Structures are given as structure tokens and as C-alpha cells.
N, C-alpha and C positions, 0 to 999 in steps of 0.2 A: 178603114175610115180618117175620114178627113181629120188632119189636126186640128184640133183646138186653137181656138184662135183665143190670144192672149189678151184678160183684160183690164188688168192692173197694172202697168208700169215703175219703174225707180230712174229718177233723171239721177245720172251720175255728172259730175265735174269733173271733165279730164284733165282739164288747163282752164289756168285763169286767164290766158293769153296777158297782149301788151297795155290793156287800156284797164285796170284795173278797175277803175270809178264806176265807167260803167258797170261795171262789173257788181260789183257792189252795187249799184243801184238797181238792175233785171234779180238779183238775188234779192233782195227784200221788196221789190214789186213781186214776186213770185208766193214768197215765207212775209207778209206784213210783218209777224213777230220778232221777228229777224233783225237784233238791235243792231246799229254801227257795226261796232267791234265785231258780234259773233257774223256777220254778213261780209269784213273784210278777211277773220280768221278761217270761215269756210273758202273764201275765192283762191286762197293760200295754199288750200287743202288739197291735192292731187287726189281725185278717185274720191270726195265729198260726197255727200247720198243729201240732194237736194230737194227732193219731193221723193215719198215714198209711198208706193199705193197707190196711184195716182190714173184716172180714165186717161186711156190713149187724146180726149181734144185737150186736157190739161198739161200733159206729158207732151204733147208738141206744143203749146204754148210757150209754156217752159224754158223748150230748147231753141225756141226759134228764139225769145229773148236773149238767151243766153247767147248765143254764136253771134245775133246782131251787135251783143256788146264786146265778142271778140273773143270768147271763150270755146273751150271743143269740150261740146257735151256727147252723154252717152246712154242708148236709154237701151234698159232691162224689162 
């Protein structure tokens, strides 16, 4: 049987990277409900969940924004 294709993804921030301000801005773009302090705290916490149970398009978009900002990101 073919393996079932994954339909929901979790975006995990592996490492904030050197450009903290760009990563914080990207986090706030992805999740507009985050305040500045929450986004900063999230950017400094390795293994932080950025988005949970999102579709592939949303997960890829979030990964692209964070990667462009210099962060290391993993999709699960």
C-alpha cells in the first residue's frame, strides 16, 4: 500500500540564527498574535514550535520566511 501523504505539519524553529531582528519580524508575520516579547522569547528557544497542524503550503511559506531571515527550521 502507498504511504499516506502527510496533510498537517508542525513548523519547528531549530535555531534563531545571527539576525535576530529579521527572525522576530518573520515570526510576527507568521503569527500576528505574537507580541514583540513573545516573538523574541520564541526566537531564543531552540526547538520552539512556530506553527502546529498547518497545511503544507502554510508550513512551506513559514519555513521560507524564517530561512530567509537566517533561522534554521524543521518541518515535521
